[in-house]
C-alpha positions as CSV (number, residue, x, y, z in Angstrom):
1,M,-12.6,-9.1,22.2
2,S,-15.6,-9.5,19.9
3,R,-15.4,-9.8,16.1
4,S,-17.5,-7.8,13.7
5,E,-20.3,-9.8,12.1
6,V,-19.4,-8.6,8.6
7,L,-16.0,-8.1,7.0
8,G,-15.8,-5.2,4.5
9,I,-13.5,-5.5,1.4
10,V,-12.8,-2.4,-0.8
11,G,-12.4,-3.5,-4.4
12,A,-14.3,-6.1,-6.4
13,G,-11.5,-7.1,-8.7
14,S,-9.9,-10.5,-8.9
15,F,-8.0,-10.2,-5.6
16,G,-10.9,-8.7,-3.6
17,T,-13.3,-11.3,-4.9
18,A,-10.9,-14.2,-4.1
19,L,-10.4,-12.7,-0.6
20,A,-14.2,-12.5,-0.1
21,Q,-14.7,-16.1,-1.2
22,L,-12.0,-17.3,1.2
23,V,-13.4,-15.4,4.2
24,A,-17.0,-16.4,3.4
25,N,-15.9,-20.1,3.1
26,A,-14.5,-19.7,6.6
27,G,-18.0,-18.7,7.9
28,R,-17.9,-14.9,7.9
29,K,-20.3,-12.6,6.1
30,V,-18.6,-10.3,3.6
31,L,-19.5,-7.0,2.0
32,I,-17.5,-6.1,-1.1
33,W,-17.4,-2.5,-2.2
34,S,-17.1,-1.7,-5.9
35,Q,-17.2,1.4,-7.9
36,T,-19.1,-0.4,-10.7
37,K,-22.8,-0.9,-10.4
38,T,-23.0,-3.7,-12.9
39,V,-20.4,-5.7,-11.0
40,V,-22.4,-5.2,-7.8
41,E,-25.6,-6.3,-9.5
42,E,-23.8,-9.5,-10.8
43,I,-22.4,-10.4,-7.4
44,N,-25.7,-9.9,-5.7
45,S,-28.0,-11.6,-8.2
46,A,-25.9,-14.4,-9.8
47,H,-23.1,-14.8,-7.1
48,T,-20.5,-14.5,-9.8
49,N,-18.0,-11.8,-10.8
50,R,-16.6,-11.2,-14.3
51,H,-13.2,-10.6,-12.7
52,S,-13.1,-14.2,-11.4
53,P,-12.3,-17.3,-13.4
54,E,-15.4,-18.5,-15.3
55,G,-17.5,-20.9,-13.3
56,V,-16.5,-19.6,-9.9
57,Q,-19.6,-19.3,-7.7
58,L,-19.5,-17.0,-4.7
59,P,-20.9,-18.2,-1.4
60,D,-24.3,-16.8,-0.3
61,G,-22.4,-14.9,2.5
62,V,-20.9,-12.5,-0.1
63,L,-22.8,-9.3,-0.9
64,A,-21.7,-6.2,-2.7
65,S,-22.4,-2.5,-2.6
66,W,-21.3,0.5,-4.7
67,G,-21.3,4.2,-4.4
């Protein structure tokens, strides 16, 4: 059985962001889906999310998409 290279998470709120950080810290790449373009831009450019506690930096393995 092989694992997918990227884990997808639907929702970029506090829970989805925390889950993405946990999975990325374990070595997996993560793609978060959000319905808000500004949140996606923040995650992809600054590696932060306004739904996370201030000062929390997301790992480089976390990217976001919207649509």
